[in-house]
N, C-alpha and C positions, 0 to 999 in steps of 0.2 A: 758744336753740332747744332744745326738749325733744321727746320722742316724740309728745307730744300737741299740738304746735304751738309758736308763739312764746311766750316767757316774758312775762307781763304785768307792767307796771311796778307798783311797790308802791302808788302812789297816782296816780289820773288826775284830770283836771279834773272829771269826773263824780263821783268820790269826794269831792273837796273840796266840791262843791256839795251832795252828800248829807250831809256832815258839818255844813255850815252849816244845812241844812234841819233836821237832827236837833237841833242846838243851838237853833234857833228854836222847835221844838216843845217842847223841854225848858223854854225860857224861858216859853212860854205856859202850860204845865201844872204847873210846879213853883212852890212857894212861894218858894224861894230863887232869885233871878234871876241868869242868866249872860248877859252880852252877847257875842253871836257875834263882834262886831268886835274884842273883846279876847281872844278865844280864840287860842291859839298854833297856827296851822295852818302847817306847814312849807312854804316856797316851794321850787319846783324850781330846781335849779342850771341854768345854761346847758348844761352837759354832759348832764344828764338830759333836758332839753328836746330836745337834738339826737338822743338815742337814740329818744325817742318819735316824732319827726318821721321818722327813718329807718325805724322799724317801720311807720309809716303809709304812707310812700312805697312800701316793699317790698310791702305788701299791695295797694296800688292798681295797681302795675305788673304783677303776675303773677296772671292769672286762669286757672286750670287748665281751666275750661270753654271759654274762648275758644281756648286752645291745642288742646284736643282736637277742637273742631269744625273748626279749621283743618286738622288732620291727616286728618280724615275724607275730605276732597277728594283726598288723596294715595293712598288705598287703591287697590290694583291698578295703580298707576303706578310708574315707575322713579324712585327717589329716591337722593340722595347724602346720607350722614350723616357728620358730623365729630364725633368723640368727644372727651371731655375729655382723654384721653391722647394726642390728636393723630393718631388713625387715621382713614382715610377708607374708608367702606363704601358700595358701590353695589349696589342690588338692587330687587326688586319689593316694595313695602310690602304685606304681607298682613294686618297687624293691629297693634294697640297696646292698652294698658290705661291706667287712670287715673294710673299712675306713669310713663307714657311708655315702658314696656318695649316694644321694637320687634321685630316678626317680619318678617324679610326672606326672600324666596325668590329662587332663582337669583342669589345674591349673590356678590360678590367684594370683596376688599380691594385698594385701590390703594396700593402701597408706593412712595413717592417717593425718588429718589436723584439726587445730582449726577453720579454716574459712569455709571449704566446705564439711564437712562430710567425709566419707570413700570412696575413689575412688577404684574401683576394675578393675585392669588392666589385661586383658585376656592374658595368656601366652601359653596355650595348653600344649604340652609335654615339661617338663622342668627338668633340672638336677641341683642339688645343691651340691656343694663340701662338703665333710664330715667335713673338718676342719673349715667350716663356720657355721655348724649347732650348735645352742645353745640349743634349746628345740624342741621336737616333741611331739605332743599330738593328740589324736583321737578327732575328732570334732563331736558333737552331731548335726546331720543334721536337726532334727526336731526343735531344738531350734534355730539353725543358720538361717533356712529358714524364721523364724518369725521376724528377726531383720530388721529394716529399716535403712540401712547403710547411707542413705543421711542425716539422722538426728543425727547420732552419730558423736561426735567431740572428738578429742583427739590429744595430742602431739605425734609425731613420737618417737619411742624408740631411745635412744642414742646408738651408737656403743659401744661394749665392749672394754675397754682400758686395755691392759696388762701392 
């Protein structure tokens, strides 16, 4: 992966077909004939084919426009956000951008503990970097308001390890 997007493989199926087409044109236009079937076109190893398939799957799986249109329905509602470092933020989603940077208002962080229940640290207006967002979900305020956080105990989430 580079700043400009995924690294393209050295040769694709399209490139191989282009090479064959170019060889055919050379055969038809040149006096000395070259048979494209005899040309040495390197075949991909199984390892290279696996990388190409993984790149193709990754591009199909993640569509930023679908993600962003899904987030639009959450604007001005209460959301819960789990970050890649294992933190849980709750607040009113006020906005986001194309890199999923999140703006929360009236927010707080829920700090989980096995000893002392869930501590709610008031943050107010808070921005979360998009590359740190793991999960965003709409919170059902009627259920959330009935919970007694001082009696709920749990281990904090572990950070995501790449």
